[in-house]
Wavefront OBJ file of the C-alpha trace (Angstrom):
o trace
v 267.101 36.899 -99.768
v 264.366 34.539 -101.093
v 264.475 32.456 -97.938
v 264.079 35.411 -95.636
v 261.690 37.723 -97.423
v 259.675 36.102 -100.192
v 259.165 32.633 -98.868
v 258.044 33.827 -95.467
v 255.535 36.192 -97.028
v 254.155 33.710 -99.540
v 254.285 30.463 -97.644
v 253.024 31.023 -94.191
v 251.557 28.365 -91.984
v 248.381 30.334 -91.641
v 247.767 30.543 -95.403
v 248.516 26.846 -95.911
v 246.288 25.948 -92.980
v 243.451 28.011 -94.469
v 243.965 26.394 -97.835
v 243.925 22.882 -96.354
v 240.738 23.648 -94.425
v 239.001 25.059 -97.500
v 240.178 22.150 -99.658
v 238.919 19.601 -97.138
v 235.554 21.355 -97.073
v 235.037 21.075 -100.806
v 232.792 18.225 -101.869
v 232.274 17.347 -105.482
v 228.946 15.670 -106.194
v 229.260 12.517 -108.247
v 226.596 11.887 -110.882
v 224.380 8.863 -110.411
v 225.453 5.813 -112.410
v 222.544 5.001 -114.715
v 224.349 3.442 -117.657
v 226.617 0.719 -116.261
v 223.869 -1.907 -116.108
v 222.847 -1.271 -119.726
v 226.464 -1.358 -120.873
v 227.052 -4.619 -119.002
v 223.959 -6.177 -120.584
v 225.036 -5.018 -124.051
v 228.508 -6.453 -123.459
v 227.079 -9.819 -122.391
v 224.808 -9.904 -125.458
v 227.740 -8.993 -127.707
v 229.901 -11.765 -126.222
v 227.075 -14.270 -126.754
v 226.607 -13.148 -130.372
v 230.351 -13.345 -131.049
v 230.529 -16.862 -129.586
v 227.721 -17.949 -131.941
v 229.391 -16.205 -134.876
v 232.730 -17.874 -134.144
v 231.080 -21.299 -133.924
v 229.461 -20.685 -137.326
v 232.743 -19.371 -138.711
v 234.557 -22.535 -137.679
v 231.865 -24.603 -139.409
v 232.200 -22.525 -142.592
v 235.985 -22.854 -142.466
v 235.643 -26.635 -142.221
v 233.311 -26.626 -145.251
v 235.710 -24.462 -147.262
v 238.650 -26.667 -146.338
v 236.673 -29.747 -147.467
v 235.875 -28.018 -150.779
v 239.500 -27.025 -151.181
v 240.640 -30.571 -150.471
v 238.270 -31.763 -153.207
v 239.763 -29.262 -155.649
v 243.289 -30.358 -154.754
v 242.293 -33.982 -155.322
v 241.195 -33.252 -158.902
v 243.450 -33.710 -161.851
v 245.220 -30.473 -162.892
v 243.311 -28.513 -165.545
v 246.297 -28.592 -167.883
v 246.108 -32.400 -167.972
v 242.293 -32.661 -168.173
v 240.055 -32.860 -171.232
v 236.808 -30.894 -171.492
v 234.805 -34.106 -171.157
v 236.663 -35.012 -167.965
v 236.094 -31.521 -166.566
v 232.366 -31.587 -167.314
v 231.887 -35.169 -166.075
v 231.112 -34.095 -162.505
v 229.417 -30.801 -163.480
v 226.136 -31.799 -165.208
v 224.555 -28.316 -164.901
v 227.487 -26.711 -166.678
v 227.487 -29.481 -169.331
v 223.773 -28.876 -170.052
v 224.285 -25.114 -170.257
v 227.189 -25.487 -172.686
v 225.294 -28.003 -174.837
v 222.238 -25.703 -174.934
v 224.467 -22.790 -175.886
v 226.094 -24.825 -178.675
v 222.695 -25.931 -180.006
v 221.375 -22.365 -180.008
v 224.326 -21.230 -182.109
v 224.176 -24.135 -184.567
v 223.560 -23.172 -188.195
l 1 2 3 4 5 6 7 8 9 10 11 12 13 14 15 16 17 18 19 20 21 22 23 24 25 26 27 28 29 30 31 32 33 34 35 36 37 38 39 40 41 42 43 44 45 46 47 48 49 50 51 52 53 54 55 56 57 58 59 60 61 62 63 64 65 66 67 68 69 70 71 72 73 74 75 76 77 78 79 80 81 82 83 84 85 86 87 88 89 90 91 92 93 94 95 96 97 98 99 100 101 102 103 104 105
C-alpha cells in the first residue's frame, strides 16, 4: 500500500527535480575574513614570547639545581653546630649577634 499510494504521491520526480533546482540556486554569502591575519600575528608573537620564557625557565632551573646541589653537599643539620651553620652565612650571624646584644641585661 505504501509503495503504490503514499510514496508515489510524496516522492515524485517532479518534486525532487524542483527541490534540486531550488537548492542549487541558493547561494549563501560568506563573510569577509578580517581577523585571520591578526590572529596569525598574535600566534607568532605568543610563540616567540613562549620560546623566550622557556629559555629563561631552563636557566632558572639550572640555577635552582646548582643551589640544591650546594645544599646537598652541606653537612646534615643534625650533625652541625650553630657556629658551623653560621660560618658561611655572615648576614645571619650579624643579625643574631645584634639580636643577642639588644636583649642582654
